[in-house]
PyMOL Python script that loads the backbone (N, CA, C, O; Angstrom):
from pymol import cmd

cmd.read_pdbstr("""\
ATOM      1  N   MET A   1     166.492 162.850 135.697  1.00  0.00           N
ATOM      2  CA  MET A   1     167.149 161.555 135.688  1.00  0.00           C
ATOM      3  C   MET A   1     168.358 161.612 134.767  1.00  0.00           C
ATOM      4  O   MET A   1     168.401 162.378 133.804  1.00  0.00           O
ATOM      5  N   GLY A   2     169.314 160.799 135.085  1.00  0.00           N
ATOM      6  CA  GLY A   2     170.474 160.686 134.226  1.00  0.00           C
ATOM      7  C   GLY A   2     171.611 161.621 134.579  1.00  0.00           C
ATOM      8  O   GLY A   2     172.659 161.583 133.934  1.00  0.00           O
ATOM      9  N   THR A   3     171.429 162.476 135.606  1.00  0.00           N
ATOM     10  CA  THR A   3     172.506 163.364 135.999  1.00  0.00           C
ATOM     11  C   THR A   3     172.854 163.124 137.456  1.00  0.00           C
ATOM     12  O   THR A   3     172.014 162.707 138.253  1.00  0.00           O
ATOM     13  N   GLU A   4     174.081 163.388 137.783  1.00  0.00           N
ATOM     14  CA  GLU A   4     174.553 163.228 139.159  1.00  0.00           C
ATOM     15  C   GLU A   4     173.980 164.362 139.996  1.00  0.00           C
ATOM     16  O   GLU A   4     174.031 165.523 139.591  1.00  0.00           O
ATOM     17  N   ASP A   5     173.439 164.031 141.154  1.00  0.00           N
ATOM     18  CA  ASP A   5     172.825 165.043 142.017  1.00  0.00           C
ATOM     19  C   ASP A   5     173.639 165.305 143.280  1.00  0.00           C
ATOM     20  O   ASP A   5     173.159 165.973 144.196  1.00  0.00           O
ATOM     21  N   GLY A   6     174.857 164.789 143.338  1.00  0.00           N
ATOM     22  CA  GLY A   6     175.693 164.981 144.507  1.00  0.00           C
ATOM     23  C   GLY A   6     175.564 163.873 145.538  1.00  0.00           C
ATOM     24  O   GLY A   6     176.313 163.847 146.514  1.00  0.00           O
ATOM     25  N   SER A   7     174.629 162.964 145.337  1.00  0.00           N
ATOM     26  CA  SER A   7     174.410 161.886 146.297  1.00  0.00           C
ATOM     27  C   SER A   7     175.277 160.664 146.007  1.00  0.00           C
ATOM     28  O   SER A   7     175.284 159.707 146.781  1.00  0.00           O
ATOM     29  N   GLY A   8     176.005 160.697 144.893  1.00  0.00           N
ATOM     30  CA  GLY A   8     176.836 159.556 144.542  1.00  0.00           C
ATOM     31  C   GLY A   8     176.100 158.524 143.705  1.00  0.00           C
ATOM     32  O   GLY A   8     176.659 157.472 143.395  1.00  0.00           O
ATOM     33  N   ARG A   9     174.881 158.800 143.339  1.00  0.00           N
ATOM     34  CA  ARG A   9     174.142 157.871 142.482  1.00  0.00           C
ATOM     35  C   ARG A   9     173.555 158.655 141.313  1.00  0.00           C
ATOM     36  O   ARG A   9     173.239 159.838 141.439  1.00  0.00           O
ATOM     37  N   SER A  10     173.422 158.009 140.227  1.00  0.00           N
ATOM     38  CA  SER A  10     172.787 158.619 139.062  1.00  0.00           C
ATOM     39  C   SER A  10     171.821 157.597 138.495  1.00  0.00           C
ATOM     40  O   SER A  10     171.967 156.395 138.716  1.00  0.00           O
ATOM     41  N   ALA A  11     170.870 158.069 137.789  1.00  0.00           N
ATOM     42  CA  ALA A  11     169.854 157.185 137.238  1.00  0.00           C
ATOM     43  C   ALA A  11     169.859 157.274 135.716  1.00  0.00           C
ATOM     44  O   ALA A  11     170.132 158.325 135.135  1.00  0.00           O
ATOM     45  N   ASP A  12     169.559 156.181 135.111  1.00  0.00           N
ATOM     46  CA  ASP A  12     169.414 156.102 133.663  1.00  0.00           C
ATOM     47  C   ASP A  12     167.918 156.246 133.367  1.00  0.00           C
ATOM     48  O   ASP A  12     167.116 155.547 133.986  1.00  0.00           O
ATOM     49  N   PRO A  13     167.520 157.115 132.458  1.00  0.00           N
ATOM     50  CA  PRO A  13     166.097 157.262 132.151  1.00  0.00           C
ATOM     51  C   PRO A  13     165.433 155.952 131.719  1.00  0.00           C
ATOM     52  O   PRO A  13     164.210 155.835 131.795  1.00  0.00           O
ATOM     53  N   MET A  14     166.195 154.987 131.276  1.00  0.00           N
ATOM     54  CA  MET A  14     165.636 153.703 130.847  1.00  0.00           C
ATOM     55  C   MET A  14     165.430 152.741 132.017  1.00  0.00           C
ATOM     56  O   MET A  14     164.890 151.653 131.822  1.00  0.00           O
ATOM     57  N   ASP A  15     165.848 153.118 133.229  1.00  0.00           N
ATOM     58  CA  ASP A  15     165.662 152.244 134.386  1.00  0.00           C
ATOM     59  C   ASP A  15     164.196 151.915 134.623  1.00  0.00           C
ATOM     60  O   ASP A  15     163.864 150.771 134.932  1.00  0.00           O
ATOM     61  N   VAL A  16     163.317 152.895 134.483  1.00  0.00           N
ATOM     62  CA  VAL A  16     161.888 152.668 134.745  1.00  0.00           C
ATOM     63  C   VAL A  16     161.277 151.720 133.714  1.00  0.00           C
ATOM     64  O   VAL A  16     160.659 150.732 134.110  1.00  0.00           O
ATOM     65  N   PRO A  17     161.420 151.975 132.403  1.00  0.00           N
ATOM     66  CA  PRO A  17     160.823 151.021 131.457  1.00  0.00           C
ATOM     67  C   PRO A  17     161.430 149.622 131.541  1.00  0.00           C
ATOM     68  O   PRO A  17     160.733 148.632 131.320  1.00  0.00           O
ATOM     69  N   ARG A  18     162.731 149.531 131.860  1.00  0.00           N
ATOM     70  CA  ARG A  18     163.333 148.205 132.027  1.00  0.00           C
ATOM     71  C   ARG A  18     162.714 147.476 133.215  1.00  0.00           C
ATOM     72  O   ARG A  18     162.432 146.280 133.133  1.00  0.00           O
ATOM     73  N   ALA A  19     162.503 148.191 134.320  1.00  0.00           N
ATOM     74  CA  ALA A  19     161.895 147.574 135.502  1.00  0.00           C
ATOM     75  C   ALA A  19     160.469 147.130 135.199  1.00  0.00           C
ATOM     76  O   ALA A  19     160.059 146.047 135.617  1.00  0.00           O
ATOM     77  N   ILE A  20     159.715 147.946 134.484  1.00  0.00           N
ATOM     78  CA  ILE A  20     158.346 147.574 134.114  1.00  0.00           C
ATOM     79  C   ILE A  20     158.358 146.310 133.271  1.00  0.00           C
ATOM     80  O   ILE A  20     157.555 145.406 133.503  1.00  0.00           O
ATOM     81  N   ALA A  21     159.249 146.233 132.304  1.00  0.00           N
ATOM     82  CA  ALA A  21     159.330 145.048 131.445  1.00  0.00           C
ATOM     83  C   ALA A  21     159.716 143.811 132.252  1.00  0.00           C
ATOM     84  O   ALA A  21     159.154 142.735 132.048  1.00  0.00           O
ATOM     85  N   GLU A  22     160.670 143.959 133.162  1.00  0.00           N
ATOM     86  CA  GLU A  22     161.083 142.813 133.987  1.00  0.00           C
ATOM     87  C   GLU A  22     159.932 142.330 134.859  1.00  0.00           C
ATOM     88  O   GLU A  22     159.719 141.125 134.993  1.00  0.00           O
ATOM     89  N   ILE A  23     159.191 143.257 135.451  1.00  0.00           N
ATOM     90  CA  ILE A  23     158.061 142.883 136.305  1.00  0.00           C
ATOM     91  C   ILE A  23     156.964 142.228 135.474  1.00  0.00           C
ATOM     92  O   ILE A  23     156.367 141.244 135.911  1.00  0.00           O
ATOM     93  N   ALA A  24     156.693 142.750 134.297  1.00  0.00           N
ATOM     94  CA  ALA A  24     155.650 142.189 133.436  1.00  0.00           C
ATOM     95  C   ALA A  24     155.976 140.755 133.015  1.00  0.00           C
ATOM     96  O   ALA A  24     155.066 139.964 132.769  1.00  0.00           O
ATOM     97  N   MET A  25     157.246 140.418 132.931  1.00  0.00           N
ATOM     98  CA  MET A  25     157.648 139.077 132.514  1.00  0.00           C
ATOM     99  C   MET A  25     157.596 138.062 133.661  1.00  0.00           C
ATOM    100  O   MET A  25     157.695 136.859 133.419  1.00  0.00           O
ATOM    101  N   LEU A  26     157.445 138.525 134.892  1.00  0.00           N
ATOM    102  CA  LEU A  26     157.365 137.608 136.029  1.00  0.00           C
ATOM    103  C   LEU A  26     156.007 136.916 136.062  1.00  0.00           C
ATOM    104  O   LEU A  26     155.014 137.494 135.620  1.00  0.00           O
ATOM    105  N   PRO A  27     155.945 135.696 136.573  1.00  0.00           N
ATOM    106  CA  PRO A  27     154.641 135.059 136.769  1.00  0.00           C
ATOM    107  C   PRO A  27     153.783 135.919 137.695  1.00  0.00           C
ATOM    108  O   PRO A  27     154.304 136.621 138.562  1.00  0.00           O
ATOM    109  N   ALA A  28     152.478 135.858 137.505  1.00  0.00           N
ATOM    110  CA  ALA A  28     151.553 136.731 138.240  1.00  0.00           C
ATOM    111  C   ALA A  28     151.778 136.709 139.746  1.00  0.00           C
ATOM    112  O   ALA A  28     151.750 137.767 140.374  1.00  0.00           O
ATOM    113  N   ALA A  29     151.993 135.575 140.330  1.00  0.00           N
ATOM    114  CA  ALA A  29     152.125 135.480 141.787  1.00  0.00           C
ATOM    115  C   ALA A  29     153.479 135.973 142.300  1.00  0.00           C
ATOM    116  O   ALA A  29     153.685 136.051 143.511  1.00  0.00           O
ATOM    117  N   GLU A  30     154.391 136.302 141.407  1.00  0.00           N
ATOM    118  CA  GLU A  30     155.718 136.730 141.824  1.00  0.00           C
ATOM    119  C   GLU A  30     155.970 138.213 141.586  1.00  0.00           C
ATOM    120  O   GLU A  30     157.051 138.710 141.902  1.00  0.00           O
ATOM    121  N   ARG A  31     154.990 138.931 141.034  1.00  0.00           N
ATOM    122  CA  ARG A  31     155.176 140.352 140.737  1.00  0.00           C
ATOM    123  C   ARG A  31     155.114 141.169 142.021  1.00  0.00           C
ATOM    124  O   ARG A  31     154.168 141.040 142.797  1.00  0.00           O
ATOM    125  N   PRO A  32     156.125 142.014 142.246  1.00  0.00           N
ATOM    126  CA  PRO A  32     156.123 142.825 143.463  1.00  0.00           C
ATOM    127  C   PRO A  32     155.150 143.991 143.357  1.00  0.00           C
ATOM    128  O   PRO A  32     154.900 144.508 142.268  1.00  0.00           O
ATOM    129  N   LEU A  33     154.606 144.398 144.493  1.00  0.00           N
ATOM    130  CA  LEU A  33     153.753 145.573 144.535  1.00  0.00           C
ATOM    131  C   LEU A  33     154.584 146.833 144.338  1.00  0.00           C
ATOM    132  O   LEU A  33     154.134 147.793 143.713  1.00  0.00           O
ATOM    133  N   ARG A  34     155.791 146.823 144.872  1.00  0.00           N
ATOM    134  CA  ARG A  34     156.714 147.950 144.740  1.00  0.00           C
ATOM    135  C   ARG A  34     158.085 147.408 144.372  1.00  0.00           C
ATOM    136  O   ARG A  34     158.435 146.270 144.685  1.00  0.00           O
ATOM    137  N   ARG A  35     158.854 148.260 143.695  1.00  0.00           N
ATOM    138  CA  ARG A  35     160.223 147.871 143.364  1.00  0.00           C
ATOM    139  C   ARG A  35     161.071 149.119 143.249  1.00  0.00           C
ATOM    140  O   ARG A  35     160.751 150.024 142.477  1.00  0.00           O
ATOM    141  N   ALA A  36     162.148 149.175 144.009  1.00  0.00           N
ATOM    142  CA  ALA A  36     163.090 150.289 143.891  1.00  0.00           C
ATOM    143  C   ALA A  36     163.923 150.068 142.638  1.00  0.00           C
ATOM    144  O   ALA A  36     164.356 148.950 142.358  1.00  0.00           O
ATOM    145  N   ILE A  37     164.141 151.131 141.895  1.00  0.00           N
ATOM    146  CA  ILE A  37     164.907 150.968 140.662  1.00  0.00           C
ATOM    147  C   ILE A  37     166.201 151.763 140.658  1.00  0.00           C
ATOM    148  O   ILE A  37     167.035 151.571 139.773  1.00  0.00           O
ATOM    149  N   HIS A  38     166.388 152.647 141.621  1.00  0.00           N
ATOM    150  CA  HIS A  38     167.620 153.424 141.627  1.00  0.00           C
ATOM    151  C   HIS A  38     168.763 152.586 142.191  1.00  0.00           C
ATOM    152  O   HIS A  38     168.548 151.702 143.020  1.00  0.00           O
ATOM    153  N   PRO A  39     169.973 152.873 141.735  1.00  0.00           N
ATOM    154  CA  PRO A  39     171.120 152.130 142.261  1.00  0.00           C
ATOM    155  C   PRO A  39     171.478 152.599 143.664  1.00  0.00           C
ATOM    156  O   PRO A  39     171.069 153.678 144.092  1.00  0.00           O
ATOM    157  N   GLY A  40     172.223 151.800 144.355  1.00  0.00           N
ATOM    158  CA  GLY A  40     172.732 152.201 145.659  1.00  0.00           C
ATOM    159  C   GLY A  40     171.889 151.717 146.817  1.00  0.00           C
ATOM    160  O   GLY A  40     170.986 150.896 146.656  1.00  0.00           O
ATOM    161  N   ASN A  41     172.204 152.243 147.989  1.00  0.00           N
ATOM    162  CA  ASN A  41     171.548 151.875 149.235  1.00  0.00           C
ATOM    163  C   ASN A  41     170.058 152.228 149.182  1.00  0.00           C
ATOM    164  O   ASN A  41     169.676 153.283 148.676  1.00  0.00           O
ATOM    165  N   LYS A  42     169.237 151.337 149.706  1.00  0.00           N
ATOM    166  CA  LYS A  42     167.793 151.540 149.681  1.00  0.00           C
ATOM    167  C   LYS A  42     167.218 151.349 151.096  1.00  0.00           C
ATOM    168  O   LYS A  42     166.578 150.334 151.373  1.00  0.00           O
ATOM    169  N   PRO A  43     167.444 152.315 151.978  1.00  0.00           N
ATOM    170  CA  PRO A  43     166.988 152.153 153.356  1.00  0.00           C
ATOM    171  C   PRO A  43     165.470 152.096 153.486  1.00  0.00           C
ATOM    172  O   PRO A  43     164.962 151.617 154.500  1.00  0.00           O
ATOM    173  N   GLN A  44     164.739 152.570 152.491  1.00  0.00           N
ATOM    174  CA  GLN A  44     163.278 152.572 152.544  1.00  0.00           C
ATOM    175  C   GLN A  44     162.678 151.196 152.260  1.00  0.00           C
ATOM    176  O   GLN A  44     161.467 151.027 152.400  1.00  0.00           O
ATOM    177  N   MET A  45     163.471 150.222 151.873  1.00  0.00           N
ATOM    178  CA  MET A  45     162.928 148.917 151.484  1.00  0.00           C
ATOM    179  C   MET A  45     162.184 148.230 152.631  1.00  0.00           C
ATOM    180  O   MET A  45     161.158 147.592 152.396  1.00  0.00           O
ATOM    181  N   ALA A  46     162.674 148.345 153.850  1.00  0.00           N
ATOM    182  CA  ALA A  46     161.989 147.706 154.982  1.00  0.00           C
ATOM    183  C   ALA A  46     160.611 148.318 155.199  1.00  0.00           C
ATOM    184  O   ALA A  46     159.640 147.597 155.428  1.00  0.00           O
ATOM    185  N   ILE A  47     160.522 149.632 155.130  1.00  0.00           N
ATOM    186  CA  ILE A  47     159.223 150.275 155.328  1.00  0.00           C
ATOM    187  C   ILE A  47     158.300 149.990 154.144  1.00  0.00           C
ATOM    188  O   ILE A  47     157.092 149.844 154.329  1.00  0.00           O
ATOM    189  N   ASN A  48     158.847 149.908 152.941  1.00  0.00           N
ATOM    190  CA  ASN A  48     158.031 149.557 151.772  1.00  0.00           C
ATOM    191  C   ASN A  48     157.453 148.151 151.911  1.00  0.00           C
ATOM    192  O   ASN A  48     156.306 147.911 151.533  1.00  0.00           O
ATOM    193  N   ARG A  49     158.244 147.218 152.455  1.00  0.00           N
ATOM    194  CA  ARG A  49     157.768 145.847 152.622  1.00  0.00           C
ATOM    195  C   ARG A  49     156.592 145.800 153.600  1.00  0.00           C
ATOM    196  O   ARG A  49     155.581 145.149 153.335  1.00  0.00           O
ATOM    197  N   VAL A  50     156.731 146.484 154.713  1.00  0.00           N
ATOM    198  CA  VAL A  50     155.647 146.521 155.708  1.00  0.00           C
ATOM    199  C   VAL A  50     154.417 147.207 155.118  1.00  0.00           C
ATOM    200  O   VAL A  50     153.292 146.750 155.318  1.00  0.00           O
ATOM    201  N   SER A  51     154.628 148.286 154.402  1.00  0.00           N
ATOM    202  CA  SER A  51     153.514 149.008 153.782  1.00  0.00           C
ATOM    203  C   SER A  51     152.796 148.126 152.758  1.00  0.00           C
ATOM    204  O   SER A  51     151.566 148.112 152.709  1.00  0.00           O
ATOM    205  N   ALA A  52     153.546 147.400 151.952  1.00  0.00           N
ATOM    206  CA  ALA A  52     152.946 146.515 150.951  1.00  0.00           C
ATOM    207  C   ALA A  52     152.142 145.405 151.614  1.00  0.00           C
ATOM    208  O   ALA A  52     151.036 145.090 151.175  1.00  0.00           O
ATOM    209  N   GLU A  53     152.692 144.811 152.669  1.00  0.00           N
ATOM    210  CA  GLU A  53     151.972 143.747 153.380  1.00  0.00           C
ATOM    211  C   GLU A  53     150.678 144.281 153.987  1.00  0.00           C
ATOM    212  O   GLU A  53     149.648 143.608 153.952  1.00  0.00           O
ATOM    213  N   THR A  54     150.731 145.472 154.534  1.00  0.00           N
ATOM    214  CA  THR A  54     149.544 146.085 155.135  1.00  0.00           C
ATOM    215  C   THR A  54     148.496 146.392 154.059  1.00  0.00           C
ATOM    216  O   THR A  54     147.313 146.099 154.236  1.00  0.00           O
ATOM    217  N   GLN A  55     148.931 146.972 152.965  1.00  0.00           N
ATOM    218  CA  GLN A  55     147.997 147.292 151.884  1.00  0.00           C
ATOM    219  C   GLN A  55     147.357 146.022 151.324  1.00  0.00           C
ATOM    220  O   GLN A  55     146.147 145.985 151.100  1.00  0.00           O
ATOM    221  N   LEU A  56     148.151 144.994 151.100  1.00  0.00           N
ATOM    222  CA  LEU A  56     147.595 143.747 150.582  1.00  0.00           C
ATOM    223  C   LEU A  56     146.607 143.142 151.566  1.00  0.00           C
ATOM    224  O   LEU A  56     145.591 142.576 151.163  1.00  0.00           O
ATOM    225  N   GLY A  57     146.898 143.258 152.839  1.00  0.00           N
ATOM    226  CA  GLY A  57     145.986 142.749 153.853  1.00  0.00           C
ATOM    227  C   GLY A  57     144.650 143.470 153.825  1.00  0.00           C
ATOM    228  O   GLY A  57     143.594 142.840 153.874  1.00  0.00           O
ATOM    229  N   TRP A  58     144.701 144.792 153.746  1.00  0.00           N
ATOM    230  CA  TRP A  58     143.463 145.586 153.723  1.00  0.00           C
ATOM    231  C   TRP A  58     142.683 145.358 152.440  1.00  0.00           C
ATOM    232  O   TRP A  58     141.493 145.044 152.471  1.00  0.00           O
ATOM    233  N   VAL A  59     143.364 145.518 151.315  1.00  0.00           N
ATOM    234  CA  VAL A  59     142.685 145.394 150.023  1.00  0.00           C
ATOM    235  C   VAL A  59     142.265 143.950 149.769  1.00  0.00           C
ATOM    236  O   VAL A  59     141.187 143.697 149.231  1.00  0.00           O
ATOM    237  N   GLY A  60     143.116 143.012 150.155  1.00  0.00           N
ATOM    238  CA  GLY A  60     142.828 141.604 149.926  1.00  0.00           C
ATOM    239  C   GLY A  60     141.625 141.096 150.705  1.00  0.00           C
ATOM    240  O   GLY A  60     141.020 140.092 150.327  1.00  0.00           O
ATOM    241  N   GLN A  61     141.276 141.773 151.777  1.00  0.00           N
ATOM    242  CA  GLN A  61     140.120 141.360 152.564  1.00  0.00           C
ATOM    243  C   GLN A  61     138.830 142.049 152.135  1.00  0.00           C
ATOM    244  O   GLN A  61     137.753 141.701 152.619  1.00  0.00           O
ATOM    245  N   SER A  62     138.926 143.014 151.240  1.00  0.00           N
ATOM    246  CA  SER A  62     137.720 143.733 150.834  1.00  0.00           C
ATOM    247  C   SER A  62     136.899 142.886 149.858  1.00  0.00           C
ATOM    248  O   SER A  62     137.439 142.103 149.077  1.00  0.00           O
ATOM    249  N   GLN A  63     135.592 143.066 149.928  1.00  0.00           N
ATOM    250  CA  GLN A  63     134.718 142.326 149.013  1.00  0.00           C
ATOM    251  C   GLN A  63     134.901 142.801 147.577  1.00  0.00           C
ATOM    252  O   GLN A  63     134.796 142.014 146.637  1.00  0.00           O
ATOM    253  N   ALA A  64     135.171 144.079 147.417  1.00  0.00           N
ATOM    254  CA  ALA A  64     135.307 144.643 146.073  1.00  0.00           C
ATOM    255  C   ALA A  64     136.603 144.213 145.388  1.00  0.00           C
ATOM    256  O   ALA A  64     136.596 143.848 144.212  1.00  0.00           O
ATOM    257  N   TRP A  65     137.709 144.255 146.122  1.00  0.00           N
ATOM    258  CA  TRP A  65     139.014 144.025 145.507  1.00  0.00           C
ATOM    259  C   TRP A  65     139.647 142.701 145.889  1.00  0.00           C
ATOM    260  O   TRP A  65     140.614 142.286 145.251  1.00  0.00           O
ATOM    261  N   GLY A  66     139.144 142.032 146.893  1.00  0.00           N
ATOM    262  CA  GLY A  66     139.730 140.776 147.338  1.00  0.00           C
ATOM    263  C   GLY A  66     139.916 139.745 146.243  1.00  0.00           C
ATOM    264  O   GLY A  66     140.998 139.167 146.134  1.00  0.00           O
ATOM    265  N   PRO A  67     138.872 139.485 145.403  1.00  0.00           N
ATOM    266  CA  PRO A  67     139.049 138.499 144.337  1.00  0.00           C
ATOM    267  C   PRO A  67     140.141 138.881 143.330  1.00  0.00           C
ATOM    268  O   PRO A  67     140.859 138.013 142.834  1.00  0.00           O
ATOM    269  N   ALA A  68     140.265 140.174 143.032  1.00  0.00           N
ATOM    270  CA  ALA A  68     141.303 140.608 142.087  1.00  0.00           C
ATOM    271  C   ALA A  68     142.692 140.410 142.696  1.00  0.00           C
ATOM    272  O   ALA A  68     143.613 139.960 142.015  1.00  0.00           O
ATOM    273  N   VAL A  69     142.839 140.745 143.974  1.00  0.00           N
ATOM    274  CA  VAL A  69     144.120 140.555 144.652  1.00  0.00           C
ATOM    275  C   VAL A  69     144.469 139.069 144.674  1.00  0.00           C
ATOM    276  O   VAL A  69     145.608 138.692 144.398  1.00  0.00           O
ATOM    277  N   GLU A  70     143.497 138.234 144.999  1.00  0.00           N
ATOM    278  CA  GLU A  70     143.719 136.781 145.025  1.00  0.00           C
ATOM    279  C   GLU A  70     144.158 136.283 143.652  1.00  0.00           C
ATOM    280  O   GLU A  70     145.059 135.451 143.551  1.00  0.00           O
ATOM    281  N   ALA A  71     143.524 136.790 142.597  1.00  0.00           N
ATOM    282  CA  ALA A  71     143.864 136.357 141.243  1.00  0.00           C
ATOM    283  C   ALA A  71     145.305 136.726 140.885  1.00  0.00           C
ATOM    284  O   ALA A  71     145.996 135.959 140.215  1.00  0.00           O
ATOM    285  N   VAL A  72     145.752 137.888 141.327  1.00  0.00           N
ATOM    286  CA  VAL A  72     147.116 138.315 141.033  1.00  0.00           C
ATOM    287  C   VAL A  72     148.136 137.512 141.826  1.00  0.00           C
ATOM    288  O   VAL A  72     149.211 137.190 141.320  1.00  0.00           O
ATOM    289  N   LEU A  73     147.798 137.191 143.066  1.00  0.00           N
ATOM    290  CA  LEU A  73     148.764 136.504 143.921  1.00  0.00           C
ATOM    291  C   LEU A  73     148.781 134.998 143.752  1.00  0.00           C
ATOM    292  O   LEU A  73     149.703 134.342 144.236  1.00  0.00           O
ATOM    293  N   THR A  74     147.791 134.427 143.080  1.00  0.00           N
ATOM    294  CA  THR A  74     147.708 132.990 142.910  1.00  0.00           C
ATOM    295  C   THR A  74     148.417 132.572 141.622  1.00  0.00           C
ATOM    296  O   THR A  74     148.105 133.097 140.553  1.00  0.00           O
ATOM    297  N   PRO A  75     149.352 131.651 141.703  1.00  0.00           N
ATOM    298  CA  PRO A  75     150.035 131.200 140.479  1.00  0.00           C
ATOM    299  C   PRO A  75     149.040 130.559 139.504  1.00  0.00           C
ATOM    300  O   PRO A  75     148.060 129.931 139.903  1.00  0.00           O
ATOM    301  N   LEU A  76     149.324 130.739 138.242  1.00  0.00           N
ATOM    302  CA  LEU A  76     148.496 130.120 137.207  1.00  0.00           C
ATOM    303  C   LEU A  76     148.752 128.627 137.173  1.00  0.00           C
ATOM    304  O   LEU A  76     149.872 128.188 137.434  1.00  0.00           O
ATOM    305  N   PRO A  77     147.721 127.828 136.853  1.00  0.00           N
ATOM    306  CA  PRO A  77     147.952 126.382 136.736  1.00  0.00           C
ATOM    307  C   PRO A  77     148.854 126.108 135.538  1.00  0.00           C
ATOM    308  O   PRO A  77     148.895 126.907 134.602  1.00  0.00           O
ATOM    309  N   PRO A  78     149.580 124.984 135.556  1.00  0.00           N
ATOM    310  CA  PRO A  78     150.443 124.636 134.426  1.00  0.00           C
ATOM    311  C   PRO A  78     149.629 124.499 133.142  1.00  0.00           C
ATOM    312  O   PRO A  78     148.488 124.037 133.163  1.00  0.00           O
ATOM    313  N   SER A  79     150.218 124.899 132.048  1.00  0.00           N
ATOM    314  CA  SER A  79     149.532 124.777 130.745  1.00  0.00           C
ATOM    315  C   SER A  79     149.385 123.323 130.366  1.00  0.00           C
ATOM    316  O   SER A  79     150.264 122.506 130.639  1.00  0.00           O
ATOM    317  N   ALA A  80     148.270 123.003 129.736  1.00  0.00           N
ATOM    318  CA  ALA A  80     148.011 121.623 129.321  1.00  0.00           C
ATOM    319  C   ALA A  80     148.644 121.347 127.978  1.00  0.00           C
ATOM    320  O   ALA A  80     148.535 120.235 127.461  1.00  0.00           O
TER     321      ALA A  80
END
""", "prot")
cmd.dss("prot")
cmd.show_as("cartoon", "prot")
cmd.util.cbc("prot")
cmd.orient("prot")
């Protein structure tokens, strides 16, 4: 990371921790399952979206993981 690879994009080694911090600060129901962090064109985003929806559908319907998925995707009630 951090060097040009000939593709016209370069990455900063701090991109990953910054993305983690940004995601952690989002409300639980708004956190993405996946997030691209490199600059530039991201043609894989459409396939990632379909993959995430499929995974959430499968895992969200399981008896073992369904309640945890529901808890993550459900917004927290307003603080009293």
